C-alpha positions as CSV (number, residue, x, y, z in Angstrom):
1,M,162.7,215.8,-12.7
2,I,160.0,213.6,-11.3
3,H,158.2,211.5,-13.8
4,F,154.9,209.7,-13.6
5,I,154.6,207.4,-10.6
6,K,155.2,203.9,-11.8
7,I,151.8,202.7,-10.6
8,N,150.2,204.6,-13.5
9,K,151.3,202.1,-16.1
10,K,150.5,199.2,-13.8
11,T,146.9,200.3,-13.8
12,I,146.5,200.7,-17.5
13,L,143.6,198.2,-17.6
14,V,141.7,200.3,-15.2
15,F,141.8,203.2,-17.7
16,I,141.2,201.0,-20.7
17,I,137.9,199.6,-19.5
18,G,136.7,203.0,-18.4
19,F,136.5,201.8,-14.8
20,S,138.6,204.4,-13.0
21,I,136.4,207.3,-13.9
22,G,133.3,205.2,-14.6
23,I,133.1,203.9,-11.0
24,T,133.7,207.4,-9.7
25,L,130.8,208.7,-11.7
26,T,128.6,205.8,-10.6
27,I,129.2,206.6,-6.9
28,L,129.5,210.4,-7.1
29,L,127.0,211.4,-9.8
30,R,124.1,212.3,-7.7
31,P,121.8,214.8,-9.3
32,D,119.7,214.9,-6.2
33,A,122.7,216.1,-4.3
34,I,122.6,219.4,-6.2
35,S,119.0,219.6,-7.2
36,Q,118.2,222.1,-4.6
37,L,120.5,224.8,-5.8
38,K,118.3,227.9,-6.3
39,N,120.0,229.6,-9.3
40,G,122.9,229.4,-11.6
41,E,125.0,232.0,-9.7
42,E,124.6,230.2,-6.3
43,K,128.0,229.3,-4.9
44,V,128.9,225.6,-4.5
45,V,132.5,225.6,-3.2
46,S,135.4,228.0,-3.1
47,I,139.1,228.3,-2.3
48,D,140.5,231.8,-1.6
49,N,139.3,234.0,-4.5
50,Y,138.1,231.2,-6.7
51,T,134.5,230.0,-6.6
52,I,132.5,227.3,-8.5
53,T,128.9,228.2,-9.1
54,A,125.9,226.1,-9.9
55,D,126.1,227.1,-13.6
56,T,129.7,225.9,-13.8
57,L,128.9,222.7,-12.1
58,Y,125.8,221.9,-14.2
59,E,127.7,222.6,-17.4
60,S,130.5,220.2,-16.3
61,L,128.0,217.6,-15.3
62,K,127.1,217.0,-18.9
63,N,130.1,214.6,-18.9
64,M,131.3,214.0,-15.4
65,G,130.3,213.8,-11.7
66,S,130.0,216.8,-9.5
67,V,132.5,215.9,-6.9
68,Y,135.0,214.6,-9.5
69,I,134.7,218.0,-11.3
70,I,135.0,220.0,-8.1
71,I,138.2,218.1,-7.1
72,N,139.8,218.6,-10.5
73,E,138.8,222.3,-10.7
74,I,140.0,223.0,-7.2
75,D,143.3,221.1,-7.5
76,A,144.0,222.5,-11.0
77,K,143.7,226.1,-9.6
78,I,146.0,225.3,-6.6
79,L,148.6,223.2,-8.4
80,D,148.8,225.5,-11.4
81,N,149.7,228.2,-8.9
82,L,152.4,226.0,-7.3
83,Y,153.9,224.4,-10.4
84,E,154.5,225.8,-13.9
85,T,153.4,223.7,-16.8
86,T,156.8,223.2,-18.5
87,D,157.7,222.0,-22.0
88,E,159.3,218.9,-20.3
89,M,156.0,218.2,-18.5
90,I,153.9,218.5,-21.6
91,E,156.3,216.2,-23.5
92,E,156.1,213.6,-20.8
93,V,152.4,213.9,-20.5
94,T,152.0,213.5,-24.3
95,S,154.1,210.4,-24.2
96,E,152.1,209.0,-21.4
97,A,148.8,209.8,-23.2
98,N,150.0,208.0,-26.3
99,Y,151.1,205.1,-24.3
100,Y,147.6,204.6,-23.0
101,L,146.1,205.1,-26.4
102,N,148.5,202.7,-28.1
103,T,148.0,200.0,-25.5
104,A,144.3,200.3,-25.7
105,S,144.4,200.0,-29.5
106,N,147.1,197.3,-29.9
107,Y,146.0,195.0,-27.1
108,Y,142.2,195.7,-26.7
109,G,141.1,197.1,-30.1
110,Y,139.9,200.4,-28.7
111,S,139.8,203.4,-31.1
112,V,141.0,206.7,-29.8
113,T,137.4,208.0,-29.7
114,A,136.2,204.9,-27.9
115,F,139.0,205.1,-25.3
116,L,138.5,208.8,-24.6
117,S,134.7,208.6,-24.4
118,S,134.6,205.5,-22.3
119,N,136.9,207.3,-19.8
120,G,134.8,210.5,-19.8
121,F,137.2,212.7,-21.9
122,T,135.9,215.0,-24.6
123,S,139.1,215.1,-26.6
124,F,142.8,214.2,-26.6
125,E,143.6,217.6,-25.2
126,D,141.1,217.0,-22.4
127,F,142.9,213.7,-21.6
128,K,146.3,215.4,-21.6
129,N,145.0,218.1,-19.3
130,N,143.8,215.4,-16.9
131,L,147.3,213.8,-17.0
132,I,149.0,217.2,-16.4
133,L,146.8,217.6,-13.3
134,E,147.8,214.1,-12.2
135,Y,151.4,214.9,-12.9
136,K,151.2,217.9,-10.6
137,R,149.5,216.0,-7.9
138,N,152.3,213.5,-8.0
139,L,154.8,216.4,-7.8
140,Y,153.1,217.8,-4.7
141,L,152.8,214.5,-3.0
142,T,156.4,213.8,-3.7
143,D,157.6,217.2,-2.4
144,Y,155.5,216.7,0.7
145,L,156.5,213.1,1.5
146,K,160.2,213.6,0.8
147,K,160.4,216.0,3.7
148,E,159.4,213.1,5.9
149,I,162.2,210.8,4.7
150,T,164.8,210.6,7.5
151,E,168.6,210.6,6.9
152,E,168.8,207.1,8.4
153,E,166.3,205.9,5.7
154,V,168.5,207.6,3.0
155,K,171.7,206.0,4.4
156,N,170.2,202.5,4.6
157,F,168.9,202.8,1.1
158,Y,172.3,204.1,-0.2
159,N,174.2,201.3,1.4
160,D,172.3,198.8,-0.7
161,L,172.9,200.6,-4.0
162,T,175.2,199.9,-6.9
163,G,176.7,202.4,-9.3
164,A,175.3,202.9,-12.8
165,M,175.1,199.7,-14.7
166,S,175.1,198.7,-18.4
167,G,174.2,195.6,-20.3
168,K,171.2,194.3,-22.3
169,Y,168.4,191.9,-22.1
170,I,166.6,189.7,-24.6
171,L,162.8,189.2,-24.9
172,I,161.7,185.8,-26.1
173,D,158.2,184.8,-27.1
174,D,158.2,181.1,-26.3
175,L,159.5,179.0,-23.5
176,D,161.2,176.3,-25.6
177,T,163.4,178.9,-27.3
178,T,164.2,180.4,-23.9
179,K,165.3,177.1,-22.5
180,K,167.5,176.4,-25.6
181,I,169.2,179.8,-25.2
182,L,170.0,179.2,-21.6
183,A,171.3,175.8,-22.4
184,D,173.5,177.2,-25.2
185,L,174.8,179.9,-22.8
186,K,175.7,177.4,-20.2
187,S,177.5,175.3,-22.8
188,G,179.8,178.2,-23.5
189,K,178.2,180.0,-26.4
190,T,178.8,183.8,-26.4
191,Y,176.2,186.5,-26.5
192,S,177.1,187.3,-30.1
193,E,176.7,183.6,-31.1
194,I,173.3,183.6,-29.4
195,I,172.2,186.7,-31.3
196,N,173.3,185.1,-34.6
197,I,171.5,181.8,-33.9
198,Y,168.2,183.2,-32.6
199,N,168.1,186.5,-34.3
200,D,164.6,186.0,-35.8
201,K,163.1,184.8,-32.5
202,I,164.2,187.4,-30.0
203,N,164.1,191.2,-29.4
204,I,167.2,192.9,-27.9
205,K,167.1,195.9,-25.6
206,A,170.1,197.9,-24.5
207,L,170.6,198.9,-20.9
208,K,172.7,202.0,-20.5
209,N,173.6,203.8,-17.2
210,I,170.9,202.1,-15.2
211,E,170.5,203.3,-11.7
212,F,167.9,202.9,-8.9
213,D,165.7,205.7,-10.3
214,S,165.9,204.8,-14.0
215,N,162.7,204.4,-15.8
216,I,162.9,200.6,-16.1
217,E,160.9,197.7,-14.9
218,D,161.7,196.7,-11.3
219,E,162.3,193.1,-12.3
220,I,165.0,194.0,-14.8
221,Y,166.7,196.4,-12.4
222,E,166.8,193.9,-9.6
223,E,168.2,191.2,-12.0
224,L,170.8,193.5,-13.3
225,K,171.8,194.6,-9.8
226,N,172.3,191.1,-8.6
227,L,174.4,190.0,-11.5
228,E,178.2,190.1,-11.6
229,V,179.9,192.1,-14.4
230,N,180.2,190.0,-17.6
231,S,177.6,187.5,-16.5
232,Y,174.0,186.7,-17.5
233,S,170.8,185.5,-15.8
234,N,171.0,181.9,-14.6
235,N,167.3,181.5,-15.4
236,Y,164.6,183.4,-17.2
237,F,161.8,185.4,-15.7
238,N,158.5,186.5,-17.1
239,L,157.7,190.1,-18.0
240,N,154.5,191.2,-19.9
241,D,154.0,187.7,-21.4
242,K,157.6,187.5,-22.5
243,Y,160.6,185.5,-21.3
244,V,163.6,187.6,-20.3
245,I,167.3,186.9,-19.9
246,V,169.6,189.8,-18.7
247,F,173.2,190.3,-19.5
248,K,175.4,192.6,-17.4
249,D,178.4,194.2,-19.1
250,D,179.6,197.0,-16.7
251,E,179.1,198.7,-13.4
252,I,180.8,201.9,-12.2
253,E,181.4,203.1,-8.7
254,K,178.4,204.8,-7.2
255,A,178.2,208.5,-6.4
256,S,178.6,209.7,-2.9
257,L,175.8,209.8,-0.4
258,E,175.8,213.6,-0.5
259,E,175.4,213.6,-4.3
260,L,172.6,211.1,-4.3
261,N,170.7,212.4,-1.1
262,E,168.0,214.4,-2.9
263,R,167.4,211.7,-5.6
264,I,167.0,209.0,-3.0
265,K,164.5,211.1,-1.0
266,I,162.5,211.6,-4.2
267,Y,162.6,207.9,-5.0
268,L,161.6,206.8,-1.5
269,A,158.7,209.4,-1.5
270,E,157.5,208.0,-4.9
271,E,157.7,204.5,-3.4
272,K,155.4,205.5,-0.6
273,I,152.9,206.9,-3.1
274,N,153.1,203.7,-5.1
275,Q,152.3,201.6,-2.0
276,D,149.5,203.9,-0.8
277,D,145.9,202.8,-1.3
278,G,144.9,206.4,-1.7
279,T,144.5,207.1,2.0
280,I,147.7,209.1,2.4
281,A,147.3,210.9,-0.9
282,N,143.7,211.9,0.0
283,E,144.8,213.2,3.4
284,I,147.7,215.3,2.0
285,L,145.7,216.7,-0.9
286,N,142.7,217.5,1.4
287,D,145.1,219.4,3.8
288,L,146.4,221.3,0.8
289,R,142.9,222.3,-0.3
290,E,142.1,223.4,3.3
291,K,145.2,225.6,3.3
292,Y,143.6,227.4,0.4
293,N,140.5,227.9,2.5
294,L,138.3,225.2,0.9
295,H,134.7,226.0,1.8
296,F,131.5,224.2,0.7
297,F,128.3,226.2,0.4
298,D,126.2,223.2,-0.4
299,T,126.0,220.6,2.4
300,S,125.0,217.7,0.2
301,I,128.1,218.1,-2.0
302,E,130.3,218.5,1.0
303,K,128.9,215.2,2.3
304,E,129.8,213.6,-1.1
305,Y,133.3,215.0,-0.9
306,L,133.8,213.6,2.6
307,N,132.6,210.3,1.4
308,Y,135.1,210.4,-1.4
309,L,138.0,211.0,1.0
310,R,137.2,207.8,2.9
């Protein structure tokens, strides 16, 4: 099952400072753009049999911008029709939501209420619903893009893969301790001896059955992949203000190309999304909306929508 695209966590600061939605509202919240709607039942935009009226839009505008609301409303209707909200999805979204909240609290001192309100959410459930929508957008984008992955791309990627790997890595707070550990390892001390000596200065993380699409930091995966079995990092690297040394214990033979074909396509599609500046995603999602007969009744809001896509 697809999980959240990795870029989500890389942009945690954007959420924490309220910039992601805040800047959207600054640009798109244009009361003058909808001020000429004649009455509450006047249509603003529709897809197939679903219509957003002026009343709905004005009610939503208490907290958010008109175009942002329209995009979310439209996409939710379409994507809820395409993808069921499963227990697995809810569990992953809840974990993601708590990740944001804990990071905001532990590193930046934001309370739950402050985090939610600064990002335009009325409640934790509202935040989760937004993440569910983003999850389903990622599902659709991945399903769309993986169809464009060629068999040659899959084969080239497969040829560079290893089988599932196991090991561990240690996180160290200070550079001096890191250099001492590396020196001790090079002098012949074993992993067990290192753990005994520096137990109170390091954190140990196990690595089990790590493959190309495992939910692990790219830096750790690449280091593990490049190590020989029963070896360790020749040098440290930095990760989230910590110093990291990786140990590789085992590697099994990789599965066949046929067995990994679909997983590789999903992974390569996700990578395209990660590298996209929003242009490809906007184009694909706009095409989806148009397939559902997206139609604007208000030209000012349509103009704002087109500006948003650029």
